[in-house]
Each structure stands twice: as structure tokens, then as C-alpha cells.
C-alpha positions as CSV (number, residue, x, y, z in Angstrom):
1,M,30.0,-30.5,28.8
2,T,30.3,-27.7,31.3
3,T,30.9,-28.5,35.0
4,W,29.6,-26.2,37.8
5,K,30.5,-26.5,41.4
6,I,28.0,-25.5,44.1
7,D,29.0,-22.2,45.7
8,T,28.6,-22.9,49.4
9,A,28.5,-19.2,50.3
10,H,25.3,-18.9,48.2
11,T,23.7,-22.2,48.8
12,Q,21.2,-23.4,51.5
13,V,19.7,-26.8,52.0
14,N,16.6,-26.3,54.2
15,F,14.0,-28.7,55.4
16,S,10.8,-28.7,57.4
17,A,9.1,-31.6,59.2
18,K,5.9,-32.0,61.2
19,H,6.3,-32.8,64.9
20,M,3.3,-34.6,66.5
21,M,1.0,-33.0,63.9
22,V,1.2,-29.8,66.0
23,T,4.2,-27.8,65.0
24,T,6.6,-27.7,62.1
25,V,10.3,-28.0,62.8
26,R,12.5,-26.1,60.3
27,G,16.2,-26.3,59.9
28,T,19.2,-26.2,57.6
29,F,22.3,-28.2,56.8
30,H,25.5,-26.1,56.7
31,D,27.9,-28.6,55.1
32,V,26.8,-29.0,51.5
33,Q,28.8,-29.9,48.4
34,G,27.9,-30.7,44.8
35,T,28.5,-30.4,41.1
36,L,26.3,-30.1,38.1
37,E,27.5,-31.2,34.7
38,L,25.5,-29.6,31.9
39,D,25.5,-30.8,28.4
40,E,24.0,-27.9,26.4
41,T,23.7,-29.9,23.1
42,D,22.0,-32.9,24.8
43,P,20.5,-32.0,28.2
44,T,19.6,-35.7,28.8
45,R,23.3,-36.4,29.3
46,S,23.5,-33.8,32.0
47,R,23.8,-34.9,35.6
48,G,24.5,-33.7,39.1
49,E,25.8,-34.9,42.4
50,F,24.9,-33.4,45.8
51,H,26.3,-34.3,49.2
52,V,25.0,-33.2,52.6
53,E,26.8,-33.9,55.9
54,T,23.9,-34.7,58.2
55,Q,25.9,-33.8,61.3
56,S,25.8,-30.2,60.1
57,V,22.0,-30.0,60.9
58,D,20.9,-26.8,62.6
59,T,17.3,-26.4,63.9
60,N,18.2,-23.4,66.0
61,F,17.8,-25.6,69.1
62,G,21.0,-27.3,70.0
63,A,19.5,-30.0,72.3
64,R,17.4,-31.3,69.4
65,D,20.3,-31.2,67.0
66,T,22.5,-33.3,69.2
67,H,19.7,-35.6,70.5
68,A,18.1,-36.6,67.2
69,P,18.1,-40.4,67.0
70,P,19.8,-42.0,64.0
71,T,16.5,-43.1,62.4
72,S,14.9,-39.7,62.6
73,S,14.1,-37.8,59.4
74,T,16.9,-35.3,60.1
75,R,19.7,-37.8,60.4
76,S,20.9,-40.6,58.2
77,A,21.2,-44.1,59.7
78,T,24.9,-43.7,60.0
79,R,24.8,-40.1,61.1
80,G,27.2,-39.3,58.4
81,S,26.0,-38.0,55.1
82,A,23.3,-38.1,52.4
83,S,24.0,-38.0,48.7
84,S,21.9,-37.6,45.6
85,R,22.6,-38.0,41.9
86,P,19.8,-36.5,39.9
87,R,19.6,-37.2,36.2
88,F,17.9,-35.2,33.5
89,S,15.4,-37.3,31.5
90,R,14.1,-34.9,28.9
91,S,15.3,-32.1,26.7
92,V,15.0,-28.5,27.9
93,T,14.4,-25.7,25.4
94,T,15.6,-22.2,26.2
95,S,15.2,-19.0,24.3
96,S,17.2,-15.8,24.4
97,R,15.8,-12.3,24.1
């Protein structure tokens, strides 16, 4: 199994959300970490873990970033972090040229 660490200098976590069905608010999270463990012989055993600090939100409008309520879609309930652990559920076939 090979372990890969997210290169934060080359990684972006972006989002978009509709606001009052009129405009779309776009933003990014700057503090992102994660790893991917790849099993080349059995991809179903591969897994990843991704972690985003929700306080690192940036919508290019500081008042919105600091005022967002804890239950909004851009903040977690604790205003701390959000994590995900995706799993691979099927084999992936690759070919080389």
C-alpha cells in the first residue's frame, strides 16, 4: 500500500452556495490536510482521509466570513473542522501506453 499526503501548495477546496436564489456565493478553504492510501493490487482496500478547518473559509468578503452563523452551510456546528473518509468500493482498471 502506498500512502500519499495532500500537497497543500497545490490543493484547493472550493465551494459555491446559492444565496436567496439570486446570487451564488463562492469561496475556498485555505487550511486543508489529507492522505490517500492506495492499494494497487486491490483498489477496494484503498482509502483516504481529508480534513478542512472551517475557520479558514474565505469568500473574498471578510464581514461574511466572520459573521456566518454556526449552522450555515459554510461552517460546521462547532466552527472547528470537517472531515471525510472516502472508501473505494470497486476495482479500477488502468492501462499504460
